[in-house]
TORTI-37715 format. One line per 10 residues: number of its first residue (from 0); their letters; for each residue x, y, z of N, C-alpha, C. Coordinates in Angstrom, 1 decimal, m for minus. Layout:
N
NUM	a	X/Y/Z/X/Y/Z/X/Y/Z  ...
//
This chain:
87
0	mkisadtesr	126.7/153.7/123.0/126.8/152.6/123.8/125.5/152.4/124.5  125.0/151.2/124.4/123.7/150.9/125.1/124.0/150.4/126.5  123.3/150.9/127.4/123.5/150.6/128.8/122.4/149.6/129.3  122.8/148.6/129.9/121.8/147.6/130.4/121.1/148.2/131.5  119.8/147.8/131.7/119.0/148.3/132.8/119.5/147.7/134.1  120.3/146.7/134.0/120.8/146.0/135.2/122.2/146.6/135.6  122.4/147.8/135.5/123.7/148.4/135.8/123.7/149.0/137.2  124.8/148.7/138.0/124.9/149.2/139.3/126.1/150.1/139.3  126.1/151.1/140.2/127.2/152.0/140.4/127.4/152.2/141.9  128.7/152.4/142.2/129.1/152.7/143.6/130.2/153.7/143.7
10	ivkidnafil	130.2/154.6/144.6/131.3/155.6/144.7/132.0/155.3/146.0  133.3/155.2/146.0/134.1/155.0/147.1/135.2/156.2/147.2  135.3/156.7/148.4/136.3/157.8/148.6/137.5/157.2/149.3  138.7/157.3/148.7/139.9/156.9/149.4/140.7/158.2/149.7  142.0/158.0/150.2/142.8/159.1/150.6/142.9/160.3/149.6  143.1/159.9/148.3/143.4/160.9/147.3/142.6/160.7/146.0  141.4/160.1/146.1/140.6/159.9/144.9/139.2/159.4/145.3  138.3/159.6/144.3/137.0/159.0/144.3/137.1/157.9/143.3  136.6/156.7/143.6/136.6/155.6/142.7/135.1/155.3/142.3  134.8/155.3/141.1/133.5/155.0/140.5/133.6/153.5/140.1
20	qrkeyfdeqe	132.9/152.7/140.9/132.8/151.2/140.6/131.5/150.9/140.0  131.6/150.2/138.9/130.3/149.8/138.2/130.4/148.3/137.9  129.2/147.7/138.0/129.0/146.3/137.5/128.1/146.5/136.3  128.6/146.1/135.2/127.7/146.2/134.0/127.5/144.7/133.5  126.3/144.6/133.0/125.9/143.2/132.5/125.6/143.3/131.0  126.5/142.7/130.2/126.3/142.6/128.7/126.2/141.2/128.3  125.1/140.9/127.6/124.9/139.5/127.2/125.0/138.5/128.3  124.4/138.9/129.5/124.4/138.0/130.7/125.7/137.8/131.3  126.7/138.6/130.9/128.1/138.5/131.6/128.3/139.7/132.4  128.8/139.5/133.6/129.1/140.6/134.5/130.5/141.1/134.3
30	qnvetsfsfe	130.6/142.4/134.2/131.9/143.1/134.0/132.1/144.1/135.1  133.2/144.1/135.8/133.5/145.1/136.8/134.3/146.2/136.2  133.9/147.4/136.3/134.6/148.6/135.7/134.9/149.6/136.8  136.1/150.1/136.9/136.5/151.1/137.9/137.1/152.3/137.2  136.7/153.5/137.6/137.3/154.7/137.1/137.7/155.5/138.3  138.9/156.0/138.3/139.5/156.8/139.4/139.5/158.3/139.0  139.1/159.1/140.0/139.1/160.6/139.9/139.9/161.1/141.0  141.2/161.3/140.7/142.2/161.6/141.8/142.3/163.1/142.0  142.7/163.4/143.2/143.0/164.8/143.6/144.3/164.8/144.4  144.9/166.0/144.6/146.1/166.1/145.4/145.8/165.9/146.8
40	edadttsmre	146.6/164.9/147.4/146.3/164.5/148.8/146.4/165.6/149.8  147.3/166.4/149.7/147.5/167.5/150.7/147.0/168.8/150.3  146.1/168.8/149.2/145.6/170.1/148.7/144.4/170.6/149.5  144.0/171.8/149.1/142.8/172.3/149.7/141.6/171.6/149.1  140.5/172.0/149.5/139.2/171.3/149.1/139.0/171.6/147.6  139.6/172.6/147.0/139.4/172.9/145.6/139.7/171.7/144.7  140.8/171.1/144.9/141.2/169.9/144.1/140.2/168.7/144.3  139.7/168.5/145.5/138.8/167.5/145.8/137.4/167.8/145.1  137.0/169.0/145.1/135.8/169.4/144.5/135.9/169.2/143.0  137.0/169.6/142.4/137.2/169.4/140.9/137.1/167.9/140.6
50	afvrlvyala	137.7/167.1/141.4/137.6/165.6/141.2/136.2/165.1/141.3  135.5/165.6/142.3/134.1/165.2/142.5/133.2/165.7/141.3  133.4/166.9/140.8/132.6/167.3/139.6/132.9/166.4/138.4  134.2/166.1/138.2/134.5/165.1/137.1/133.8/163.8/137.3  133.7/163.3/138.5/133.0/162.1/138.8/131.5/162.2/138.5  130.9/163.3/138.9/129.4/163.5/138.6/129.1/163.5/137.1  130.0/164.2/136.3/129.8/164.3/134.9/130.0/162.9/134.3  130.9/162.1/134.7/131.2/160.8/134.2/130.0/159.9/134.5  129.4/160.0/135.7/128.3/159.2/136.1/127.1/159.6/135.3  126.9/160.9/135.1/125.7/161.3/134.3/125.9/160.8/132.8
60	ehygftndny	127.1/160.9/132.3/127.3/160.4/130.9/127.0/158.9/130.8  127.5/158.2/131.8/127.3/156.7/131.8/125.8/156.4/131.8  125.0/157.1/132.4/123.5/156.8/132.5/122.8/157.6/131.4  123.5/158.1/130.4/122.8/158.7/129.2/122.5/160.1/129.2  122.9/160.9/130.2/122.7/162.3/130.3/123.8/163.0/129.6  123.7/163.2/128.3/124.8/163.8/127.6/124.5/165.3/127.4  125.6/166.0/127.1/125.5/167.5/126.9/125.0/167.8/125.5  124.0/168.7/125.4/123.5/169.2/124.2/123.8/170.6/124.0  124.7/170.9/123.1/125.2/172.3/122.9/124.1/173.3/122.7  123.0/172.9/122.2/121.9/173.9/121.9/120.7/173.6/122.8
70	gehnldvnfn	120.8/172.7/123.7/119.7/172.4/124.6/119.6/173.4/125.8  118.5/173.4/126.4/118.2/174.3/127.6/118.5/173.5/128.9  118.5/172.2/128.9/118.6/171.5/130.2/119.8/170.6/130.2  121.0/171.3/130.3/122.2/170.5/130.5/122.7/170.5/131.9  123.4/169.5/132.3/123.9/169.4/133.7/125.0/170.4/133.9  124.9/171.2/135.0/125.9/172.2/135.3/126.3/172.0/136.8  127.4/171.4/137.1/127.8/171.1/138.5/128.9/172.1/138.8  128.7/172.9/139.9/129.8/173.8/140.3/129.6/174.1/141.8  130.6/174.7/142.3/130.5/175.1/143.7/130.6/176.6/143.9  129.9/177.4/143.0/130.1/178.8/143.1/128.9/179.6/143.7
80	kkgrkve	128.0/178.8/144.3/126.9/179.5/145.0/127.3/179.8/146.5  127.1/181.0/146.9/127.4/181.4/148.2/126.3/180.8/149.2  126.7/180.4/150.3/125.8/180.0/151.3/125.3/181.2/152.1  124.3/181.0/153.0/123.8/182.1/153.8/123.7/181.6/155.2  123.9/182.5/156.1/123.9/182.2/157.5/122.4/182.1/158.0  122.1/181.0/158.7/120.7/180.8/159.2/120.8/181.1/160.7  119.9/182.0/161.1/119.9/182.4/162.5/118.7/181.8/163.2
//
């Protein structure tokens, strides 16, 4: 899929989802595209983080950053790094 240089993206958070809104222009015609990444409304932050990670991967793929099974520079989004206390 060839992506137009005139592509816009917007992320909106609602109660139980992130919405990826895109305006794409093909052959001078504007198309609105929405993709929803939902999570459990009353869940802990794990469900929300998983939805956010799916959103980031979809956004990266949309802009042409695809996974290369043998490449050294693939996108890896996770929340497994411990923080540290700053004093």
